[in-house]
N, C-alpha and C positions, 0 to 999 in steps of 0.2 A: 504495496500500500505505499503509496506518495504522501512525504509531508504537505501540509498544507500549511505553506508560507501567509497566501492571502487573509486565509480566518484565524490565524495567531494573534490575540491580541495581545502578544507581548512587545511583539515587532513595532517599532516605532516605523507607521506611514512611510517618511521619507525611505526608510530603507528598504520597505516593500515596494515601492517607485521603483528604486534602482534594480532593486535585483529582475523586477520586472521585465527588464531591458534585456537579462541573459537568458540564452537559449536553458530548458529543463536540464538537469544533468541527468546521463545515463545514470540508474541506479545503479549502485554498484552489486558485482557479480562474488558468487561464492570463488573462492577459488581452492584448488587441490594441494598448493602447497606454497610457502615464501618465496620460493623461486620464483613461478608464474604470479605470483604477484607484484613481484620484483619486474617479471618482464612487462607488465602490462601497465608500471609505472614508469616504467624507463622506455614505451611507444614511442612514434615520433608524433602521435595521436596527443596523447598526455605532456609529449614536453612543451607540444605547441599549447596545447591551453594552459601550461605553468605558465609560461610565454607572454599569455595573453594575462592574465590575471597580474603580473609582475609589473607591465606597462600601464596597466588598470591602476596598481597604487603608486606605481610612481607618477604617475599622471595627479594625482590625489594627494600627493605630498605636498602638502603647501605649509610655506616658511608663514606664510599672515595666518595662518591657525594653530600653527605647533612650530614656534620662532624655536630656534636652537641658538638665538645668539644669546648668550649669557650662562651657555652651559656648560661643562666638562662632559665629550662622551671617548671613554676609555673602555675597549675590548680588551679583559684577559682569557689567556688559554690555560685551561687545566686539562689533568689524566685522570679520569677516571680510573678506580681501583676496582675490581681486580681487571677489568676485562681490558685497562690502557685504552679506551677510545678518548678521543681527544672534544673537548667542549668547551665552544667561546659563549662567554658570560661579557654581554654590553652592559657597563654602568652608566649612567646617566645623572648628573648632578647638577647644584649651582655650581658656576667655576668661581669658590671660594672653598677655603680649608675647615666651614663651620662644620660643627655638627648638626645631622640634619636630619627627619624622620628619613623611612623607608618606606617604597612599596617594592616588594618583590612579585613578578610578572614571569608568569612560567607558563608556553605556549603550549599549545595541547590540542586535539582536535584536527582540524584543517592546517593547525602550524605543525602539524607532523613531515608533513610534506612541503613548507614553504621556508620560510626565512624569518627572523626580525629585523634582518638588513635590509626585506624591499620596504620600499616607501609606505604609509601610512601608517607606520609598526614605533615611531618612533624619531625625533627629533635624529639630522642626521645622518639619517639611513641610509645605506650606500644601494 
């Protein structure tokens, strides 16, 4: 059964209007293995779709809405243990040495296949 975006009262009407401009996404299919899922995600169609999303997010990344002036943006790379994966952590904070509150934001869902470095996900996104 398809999800009814238009009928969901939790979604801002402006977001609904924007989403209506996109063609309906194919429903996810069951796959027999991780390798099959990776192959689907690496297909020409999937990669082209990701490039469209990336271009759209870059287009809406607007310094007038989320200015990066006065911010210090630093990326640190850490290695996870015990598997040794490289993890990039981006710190965005005022460009001072003052102690300030922290907001911890971890990407999940769709962000599992995209990047916090794409436009619209934070000032100074590259």
